[in-house]
Structure formats: structure tokens, C-alpha cells
C-alpha positions, 0 to 999 in steps of 0.5 A: 935711885931705889925706893927709900932713898932719902934724897937729901942731896939736891939734884937741880939738873933733874929740872932741866932734863928733857920730858919723858914720854907720856905716862901710860895710865891704864885707868882714868883718874879719880877726882882725888888723884887729880887733887893730890897731884895739884897739892904736890906735883913734884911728889907725884912725878917721883912716886907715880912716874919714877916709883921713888919714895923718900924716907919720912914720906907718909902717903896718908898724911897729904891732908895733914898739917906739915909741922911737928908730930904733935900737930899731925897727931892733933890733926888726926884726932880732930879729923876722927872727932869731926867725922864721927860727929858728921856721921851722927848728924846724918844718922840723926844720933845725939851729937853730944853723946857721940862726941863724948863716946869718941873722946872716951875711945881716944882716951882708952887708946892712950892718944891723950895723956892722962891727967890734967894735960890730956883733959886740956887737950880734950877741951881744946878739941871739943871747943870749936865743935858746937859752933862748927856743927851748928853751922853744918846743920844750918848749911844742910838746911839750905838744901834739906833734901839728900840726893840718893843717886851719886853724880857720875863724872866722865870727862875726857880731855885732849893733851899734846904729845911733843915727845916723839918725832911726830907730835900728836895728841892723847886723851886723858879722862876723869871717871868718878862718882860725886856723892853728898849732893843735896837739893832745896825746894826749888831743885837747886843743888848744893854740897856741904863738906867738912874740912878738918884743916882750918881754912883761915890761918893768920887772918888769910885764907889757905887756898891749898886747903880748898884744892880738893873741894875745888876739883870736886866742885868743877866736876859737879858743875859739868852737867845736871844743873848748877851746883853750890859747894859749901866748905866748913872748917873750925876757922872759916868757911868758903862757898863756891858758887855755881859755874857754867858747864863750859867754864868748868870743862875748861878749868878741868881740862887745864888741870888734866893737861898739867897732870900730863905735863907733871908726869913727864917732868917735875913741874916747878910748882909748890902749892903754898908758894904759888898762892903766896905769889898770886896774892902778893904779885911779887917774889918777896912773900913767895920766896919767904913762903918757899925758903922760910924765914924768921920763925917760919918753916919754908915749904921746901923744908917740909917736902923732900921731893921739892928739895931734891929738884928745886932747893931754893926759890931761884931754882923753882922759878928759873925757867919762868914756868912757875908763874904760868902754872900758878896763874893757870892752875890756881888763879881761878880758885884764888880770884874770889878769895879775900886776901885777909880774914877777921880773926875770930874771938873766943866767943865765936868758938863758943857759938856766941858773937853772931849777928842779929840774924842769928845765922851760922855764917861767921866773919870768915866766910868767903863766897867764890864768885864766878870769874868776872864778878871779882874786883881783882883781876880775873883768872886766865881765860875768864871774861873781863868784869863787865863783859857780856864744881869728893 
């Protein structure tokens, strides 16, 4: 099938074909490579293994909101504004002036409509920024000392090769550098990350928006001491607590094995649907997330790669691997995320309505605890409750 084929017609038989031989990647994976795979494993199979791209696919849009053009454009403008202000904070520049200058540049490019409508959009873009960057500055203050040296990530893992007459093993590896590290007076390490997408939507945490931060967090806990990761967004924040190195290694090894499997065959895994299944424990919410419903666009409707192989929820779950993959790959991340979050008030966005302490942690903060400390079921391979980490 040539690149550019829309793939409009589904072909569920692809899911039942024998796996291909191991993918011969010439260089180790970067953390971003692994995170991108986890967010869209079927797309990775088509684009990386088969070299097939469907019309309308935008490789630069993987972190953007999968809705209309207006939503994509709004995401891009939000991201541009947030990144400009983050650089200003790091450089000690006046935040308000940098923000105003960036908005003026956006207007000159014609990305905001002239007149009152464009001004209303600009006000919407600006509205949550004071609160977000007050929290950003406060978070940086928890670990006031930047660590100039990036952390080198070198992580190999063994995977099984069952494709030939003589099964064997092969070694996959991650090789990357992790920056943005900081330390407090006691030498404890932290990493503060700004996420353009909202971490909370409809009063629920969006696990799919934490995936790339989770992968980096696991890598950051492989050695050199514990690492806490704090992810901030306009709506909600998530704190990832340090993990023991052996646990981080185990989780990363599972992700690498999934990458190996997913480059041999299109894995029956859709990210948002997997989180919906893990949260609900039954197929009802997961089916609706995948196929859509009243006033809700399904995940398969926004992803031509999923639609090609798994046109409906029945096809996605037919061989039983969906549940296993969801539990193994996303269970450790979801286990400590609350099922729901309080809806922010208008005053929250204005920087008001804080508690008596005046702190910058709002009511939609999630602290990801080490497995075994959560009241819900622990992720696969984790100790039971009460048993002895770009």
C-alpha cells in the first residue's frame, strides 16, 4: 500500500496475521520514541514498520487535541504562549512583558482574527496564565537549585524472538539525556514540567496526557537518587513520586517489550480506551470511548490507523490482548490517579480561591504514589498493600 493511501476501508484481517520478524532498529530508542509509541501503537506499526502514512495524518500533531481545526490551532497558540513564558521565567525576564510581546506577534501573523472576536480569544489564552505560572514559580522553589548536567539514560532490556524456527532473545535499549533536573537544599531531586494540554477534562484525569512524562519519570529513577516529577497544566497538576530503581527498570522493560511486539504486529491497544477500561472495570465506558456516542467522538473516529485494523470495539478486544496490554502498560500510571477531580471555579483561573495557606496547589492535584500505597488494586507485579521516573 503506497504512502498517502487514506486507508478508509478497514482490513481487520491484518490483526490476525502472523507477527513479522523483529524490527531491526539501527540506533537505541529515545524517551520520546517510546512515549510516542505508547500513545499510538497501531500508528507506529504502520509508519515505522510498514512505511505507510494515511492522508490527513500530521506527525507534528501527536500532542495536540484530536478535535477540529479550531481546537488544534488553539492548542498551538497555547503551547507557543506557555513555552515563551517558561523561557522568560528561566531567564529572569518580566513575564507580563514577554506574554504581551508574544501575543502581539501572534496578532501580526494573522493567527487571531481582527476586532472583538480576536481580542476575546486573546483574553481566553491569557486567562489561566497568571495562575499557571504562579504555580510554576512555586514548584521551581521546591527545588531551587538547577542541575546543569543532564542525566544520561542508558537502559538495555531483553526481549524474546519467537518468529523463527529457533526462538532466541534480542537486546533493545534506550539511550537519551534527561534535562530540567533540579535539587533542594537536602540534595533531593525534582523535575518540573509544563503540559500544554489540560490534565483534567470533565472532572477526570487524562492519563494519556501524562504518558510522556511518566516515561521520562521512570528513566529519571533508574539511578542517581530518587526523582520527583511535577507536571503542571492550566487545569490540573500531577506529582509523580520517586520509584525504587528496580521498579522503574521493571516498568521500562515492559514498555520496551511492548515496543518490540508492536513493531511486529498492530497491537490491539487504543490509549484513551485503555484508560477508560481501567477506570471503569467493564467494557461499557471503554466501548463508548472507542466507538463514540451521543455528542462524543470515538477514538477510532479520530485515528485512521486504528480504523484500518480495529474498526470497532469488538475487533479491538477480540483476541483478549487488549486487557493485558492496558493493565501492563498503563496500570502502573493510572493506579494512583484519582478517578475524578473537582471542577475549577472562575476565581481559580484568576489566581484566587486558594486555601488559607496561600499555596499554589489547586484542588485538581494528583500525587502518584508508589504502588502498594493506593487504596485501589496495585499494578501488575507491584507488591500488595501492606507488603514488606523529557
